[in-house]
N, C-alpha and C positions, 0 to 999 in steps of 0.2 A: 472683506472685499478678495474681487479678483485680481490676480497674478499678472504680470505682462503677460504670457504667454497665452491666459486664458482671455485676456483683450485682443493680441494676437490672431488665435483660431476661429473670433466671432466677426472679425473683419478678413479674415483669408476665406471663409464660406461663402461671402456675402459681393466680395470683390472679383474684378477678372485676374488683378494683379499687384501686391502689396510690395513700396520695393522700402527698405530701410534708408535713408539721407541721414542723419548723422545723430548727438549724442551728445546731452549737458550736462554739465554735472552741476550741483552744487556746490553747500563748502565741502562735501566729503563726498565720498563714491556712493555710500549709503543715501541719494535722496538726488535723482539727474531727471532728464528729462530725455525722450528718445523722439524723433519726427519719421513721419514716414507719410510716404506718394502712395495713394492708392486708385487703379482704377475702376469702374463700373461703368454699363451700361443705364441711364435714363428710361424714362417708364413707354419714351419714345423711340429708341435703340440706335440714342444718340451714345457717342463716346466720351464720358466724364472723367477728371481726376481733381481730388482732392489733396492737400496736406491736410495730417491730424498731427495732433505729440499727446503720447501715455506720459503723466507721470506715474515714475516708481519711487517707491519710499521701502525702505527696507528696516525691520524694524530690532529689538536686540539680539531679538530669537535667529535674525537671519532670517525673516518670514518677510517675500516680498508683498505690496501691497500695489495695487496699478490702477487708477481711473483714467478717463480719458479727457482731458488738462482741455478748456475753456468751452469745448463742442464737443458732442457725441459725431461721428461719422456721419455722414448721411443717409446712409447704406445701409444701415444699424436701427433708424427710424421707422418705426412701422408706418406706413401713411395710410393714412382710412380713405377709403376708395370714395372717388367724383363720383356725379350724377355720370358726366362723361362716360367715366371709367365703366360704368354699371349698363351703360347706354351699348357700350360698343360690346361688352362682353355678350350680351344677350343678343345684339343683331347677327353677331358673329357665330354665334349658335344656331339662333332661326333662320339664316340667312337660306339655306337650302330647304328648309320645311318651308318658308315664305315661297319662296320660290322667286327669289329675285339674285340675280348674279352678282352683283357688288351694290353699293350704298355711300351714301356723305352727306357727313351731318352738318349741314347750312351752319344752324342757328342752335345755341344751347344755354336756357336759362337754369344756373344751381341751383338759385332757390326757391321756384318755383316747381323744379326737377320736372322742365318741358325742353323738348326739342322739337328743329323741322330737320326731315330727317329726304334726302332727294337716293330714290333706290331703281335700280334699273334692272328690268325682267325681257327676257328673249323673246320676240314677237317669231322670227323666224330667223335661217339662218345666217341673212345681210340685215337685218335690224334688232333696236331694240327701245323699247318704251322706257320713257321717265315718270315714276310716279312720285308724288309728292306726299308724306305724310305726315301728321303731329305726334310727335312719340310721348309717352307724361309716364309717370307714377304716386299712387298714389298715394294715399298716408298707410294703408296695409302692407304697402310693398308690390300690388299690381298693375303688372306693364298695359299702357292702352295705347291702341291707334287712331286715327283716323284719317281719312284719303281725303289730302287740300281739293277743290274739284277746280 
């Protein structure tokens, strides 16, 4: 089992800031709870904060054993990428290669792994052309694009 320091080190690597809130002892000083508030930015760049609790038990030999009480902090949970995440990454990488200035994802269907995307391409110094495309990913992981007329 990890120590309290190891758990806090994991949290400090992922969080922007970690603040100690308070400590509560059970019957003796070998069984206690420590509460922390941490700050992080979510996948959209919004600043968030959460409070977490670490339960610490010190055994007869003085070894510390700790675990996250009630839940694992959100920043430590590995989040599987959604179709939208994959789509945004792919479009950002291919934006200049394909030749458009920017894009907007209008509709996404996570189940069928399809999306309707509006792209904007420069025509000249004063004009921009809007092109709508449907994008999907097949079972083998290949991306497909078709222009919407």
